[in-house]
N, C-alpha and C positions, 0 to 999 in steps of 0.2 A: 626805463621800463624793461629793457632787454636784460639788464643785470638781475632784476628781481625774478625773472623767469629761470635764469641759471641757478640762482640761490634756491628757489622752490624745487627745482629738479634735483639738485644735490641733496637737499633735505629729504625729499621723497625717497631717493635711492638709499640714503643712510637709514631711514626708517624701515625700508624693506629688508635691508641687511640685518638690522636689529631683530626684526620679527622672525626672520629665517634662523638667525643664530640662537634665539631663545628656544626655538622648537615648540613642542607641544606640552612641555613640562610634565611628561608622563601621562597625559590624557590621551584617550583613544577617540579618534574621530571616525565616523562612518564605520563603526564596528560591525554593524549588520552587513554592510556592503562587502567588507573585507572577508567576513566569515562565509558569505554566500559563494565566494569564488572557490573555496576549498570544499564546500559541502556537495554531496551528491543527492539527487532527488530520491525520495523514499520509493521502495518498490510498491507498485500498486497491488491491491489485493488480487485481481484476476491473474497476476503472474506468479503468485506464491506457490501454486501446486507444482510448478516446474523446478522449484528449489528444495522443497521439503516433502515429506511423505504425505499421502492423502489424509491420514488422520490428523496430522499436525496442521495441515492446511484448513481442515474443517474447524479445528480449534481456533485458528486465527480468525476465521469467518465469524465464529460465535462470539469472539471478543470484540468484534467491530461494532456491535450493537445496531446493526442494520437488519438483522434477521427478525422477521415477524415472530411473535410468540407462538403462533400456531405451528410454526415449522421448526423452532429451536429444539424441541424435544426429539423430533425425528432425526435432526442432524446429530444430536447427541448420541442417539442409538447407532447411527451409521458410523460415527467416530469410534465407538466401542467395537463395532464389528470389524472395522479396518485395523484397529490396534490388535484385535484377536487374530485376524488373518495374517498380520505381519509376523506373528509368532508361530503360526502353523506351517506345515510343509505339504507339498504335493496337492492331492485331490481335495483335502480338507480346506487348504488355503484357497484353492480355486473356487470351491463351492461358496465359501464365505465372501470372497471378493465378488462373485456373481450376485449373491444376495444383496450385498451393499450397493452394487451397481444398479440393480433393479429398484431398490428403495430410493436411491439418489435420483433416479429418473422420475419417480413419483413426486419427490420434493421439488425438482426443477420445474415440473409441470405446474405445481402449486404456486411457485414463485412467479412464473410467467403469467399465470391466471391473475394473481394479485397485482402484478404490474399493469395488466390490461384493465383491471377493474378500478384502479386508483385514479383520482382526478388531480392529485397533487404531482406536479412535474418533478419536484426534487425527490419525492418518494419513488416515483416511477424510475428515475435514473438510478437510484440506489438499488432497487429491486432488479433492474436489468444488469447492473454490475454484479450483483450477487448471483444471478443466473449464469452469467459468463464464468464466474469463478467456479461455481459448482459444475458447470460443463467441463471446465479444465480439469477439475478433480476427477470427474467421470472418465475423461480421456486417459488420465494416468492409471486409473483402476483397470480400464479396458486393456491398456498395454501390459499391466501385470498379469491379467487373465490370459492373454495371448502367450506370454512368456512361460507360464506354468504348464 
């Protein structure tokens, strides 16, 4: 009986060597796991105003499809004002940025009100994130006003 244990062990070892030697035959295993090692997480929407201009940040927010329809047109107007202010100089730019800042405050208040009024938790979380993003945009606008 002892000899059969040795024979079975040798056959198992040879089988493992054959499997290792044959490799994967060009097949990829755990492709998702391997690619996840090298991927970076996407930037969250509230962080975008720190990287791009305020008008581009509002454009990204509008593309996210989390903006209520009642607010989308106001954000579009604010985006146009910010794009105009970026091309202006001095007091003109400062006045345009201030106007955009004030209108953005109204939009933020509307978003916060809608977040308070909704009973859907997922919608409430989306609206709170939208409010945070808009507050970050507002902070960038405020910094631009101070610099002018």
